[in-house]
C-alpha positions as CSV (number, residue, x, y, z in Angstrom):
1,M,20.9,9.2,-35.5
2,T,19.5,12.6,-36.5
3,F,19.2,15.4,-34.0
4,S,15.3,15.4,-34.2
5,L,15.3,11.6,-33.5
6,R,17.6,12.1,-30.5
7,R,15.4,14.9,-29.2
8,S,12.3,12.7,-29.6
9,I,13.9,9.9,-27.6
10,I,15.0,12.3,-24.9
11,N,11.5,13.8,-24.6
12,M,9.9,10.3,-24.4
13,A,12.4,9.4,-21.6
14,K,11.5,12.6,-19.7
15,I,7.8,11.8,-20.0
16,K,8.3,8.3,-18.6
17,I,10.4,9.7,-15.7
18,D,7.7,12.3,-15.0
19,A,5.0,9.7,-15.0
20,L,7.1,7.4,-12.7
21,E,7.6,10.3,-10.2
22,V,3.9,11.0,-10.2
23,K,3.2,7.3,-9.6
24,L,5.7,7.3,-6.7
25,M,4.1,10.4,-5.2
26,E,0.6,9.0,-5.0
27,G,-0.6,9.1,-1.4
28,Y,2.1,11.6,-0.4
29,I,2.3,15.4,-0.2
30,T,5.2,17.8,-0.3
31,V,6.6,19.9,2.6
32,L,4.9,23.0,1.1
33,Q,1.5,21.3,0.9
34,A,1.8,20.0,4.5
35,A,2.8,23.5,5.7
36,E,-0.3,25.0,4.1
37,K,-2.5,22.2,5.5
38,W,-1.2,22.6,9.0
39,K,-0.7,26.4,8.9
40,V,3.0,26.4,9.8
41,T,6.1,27.3,7.9
42,P,7.8,24.8,5.5
43,R,10.9,25.0,7.7
44,Q,8.9,23.7,10.7
45,V,7.6,20.8,8.6
46,Q,11.2,20.0,7.5
47,L,12.3,20.0,11.1
48,W,9.5,17.7,12.1
49,C,10.5,15.3,9.3
50,K,14.1,15.4,10.3
51,T,13.3,14.7,14.0
52,E,10.9,11.9,13.0
53,K,7.9,13.6,14.5
54,I,5.9,13.0,11.3
55,R,5.2,9.2,11.0
56,G,5.9,7.9,7.5
57,A,7.8,10.9,6.2
58,Q,10.6,9.9,3.8
59,K,13.5,11.7,2.3
60,W,14.0,11.5,-1.5
61,G,17.3,13.2,-2.3
62,R,16.9,16.6,-0.6
63,D,13.1,16.6,-0.5
64,W,10.7,15.1,2.0
65,T,7.5,13.2,1.1
66,I,4.8,13.1,3.7
67,P,1.9,10.7,3.8
68,E,-1.4,12.4,2.9
69,D,-3.0,11.1,6.1
70,A,-0.2,12.1,8.4
71,E,-1.2,14.0,11.5
72,R,0.3,17.3,12.5
73,P,2.7,16.7,15.4
74,K,1.4,18.0,18.8
75,A,2.7,21.3,19.9
76,R,5.4,21.1,22.6
77,K,4.5,22.7,25.8
78,R,6.9,25.3,27.0
79,K,8.1,25.3,30.6
80,P,6.9,28.4,32.4
81,E,9.7,31.0,33.0
82,S,10.8,31.2,36.6
83,R,10.3,34.5,38.3
84,G,13.3,34.5,40.6
85,N,13.7,38.0,41.9
């Protein structure tokens, strides 16, 4: 097998893998896209995913995928600080 033939086969395999990844990602957005959409940091979105506050979020390796129609989790209300003097 020549080098150029090997290279062609590898490139074809990469294209098929890229196409499969795109197909799998249909209907989902990334952490960065969700952060921009909800106007929060990517880290906050990751924490919401980890604590299962975003319904339908799935982890693929080290990355999270979030359904396009997922709603932003509600903000947690903080307890008022006590003024004990």
